[in-house]
N, C-alpha and C positions, 0 to 999 in steps of 0.2 A: 576711668577715674572713680574713686570711691571717697566716702566720707566716714571718718572715724569719730564716734561720739563717746564722750567720757561717761564714766559711772555705769557702764553696761555690765552685763552678766557673763561675758566670755572670760577666759582665763587671764586676759590682759586688762580686764576692767573696762572694756569698750563694747560698742555696738558698731559694726561695719555694714554699710549699705552702699550700693552703687549710686552714683548721682542720679541716674535715671529712675531708680527705685524710690529715692527721696522725692524726686519731682512728681512721680506718679502718686505717692502718698499725699503730696501737697494738693494735687488736683482733687482728690477725694475729700481732704480736709476743707478746702474752699467750698465744696458742695454741701457738706453736712453741718459745718459750724455756723453759728450766728456771726454776723459781721464783726461784732466786738471781739469774739473769741478768735476769729480768723486773723484779725489785725495783731493779736498777741503772738501768733506763730508764723505769720506771713513772711517775715524776714528770713526764716529758716527754710521754708518750704516753697516760697513763691518763685524760685528759680533765679533769684537775684540776690544771693547772699553778698554782703558788703565786702567780704574778703575771704581768702582761703581759710583763715583761722578766725573763728568766732568764739569769744568768751561771753558767757551769759551769767549775770549776777545771780546769786542764790535767790533773791527776791523775785527776779524775773523768771528764773527756772521754776519756781513754785507756781507762778501764774500760767506758764506754758504747760506744766504738768496737769493742772486743772482743766485746761482747754483740751489737751490730748485725751484725758480720761473721758470727757464728754463725747469726743469723736469716737473713741473706741467702743462706747456703748450705744452708738447711734445705729438704728436698724438698717440704714442704707449704706453703711460701710461694708466693704468686702471683708471676708474672713481674714485674708492676709493683711489688709489695711488696718483692721481692728487690732490684730496681734501686734503689728508694728507700732501703732499709736499707743497701745498699752505698754509696750516695752520701752518706748521713748519716754512716756510719762513716768514710768518707774525710775528710769535713769535721771530724769530731771528732778524728781522728788528726792532722790538720794543725794544729789548734789546740794539741793536746798537744805536738806536735813543736816548735812555735814558742814554747811556754811561755806562750801567751796564753789568756785566758778564752774559752770557746766561748759565743756568745750566741744566744738565741732571743728574738725580740721580735715 
C-alpha cells in the first residue's frame, strides 16, 4: 500500500511513498521536532491518518511545510529522511502558494 501526495515533482505532480516509508519518516520526525511542531504533522505521520484521503488546507499546509523544513535541517535526521522531509515541505509550500488543498491519498 502506498500514499500519493499532491504537488510533488514527478510527471504526475505527485510524491509516492510506501506506507512503511511514511511511518519510518514519522518516527524520525517525532524524535527531532519540538512537541509543538510534531503536533502539526502528527496526523500525517503518526500512523493513524483519519481516512484514506486527507485534504489539508493551504494555511495548514504552510504550517506543515515550516515544520518539515525544520526537521530536514536537523542534524539527527538521516540523509534519506532529510531528503523526504524537504521534498514533502516543498510540496506543502507549493499547495499553500497556489491556494490549493494539499492531498494525501
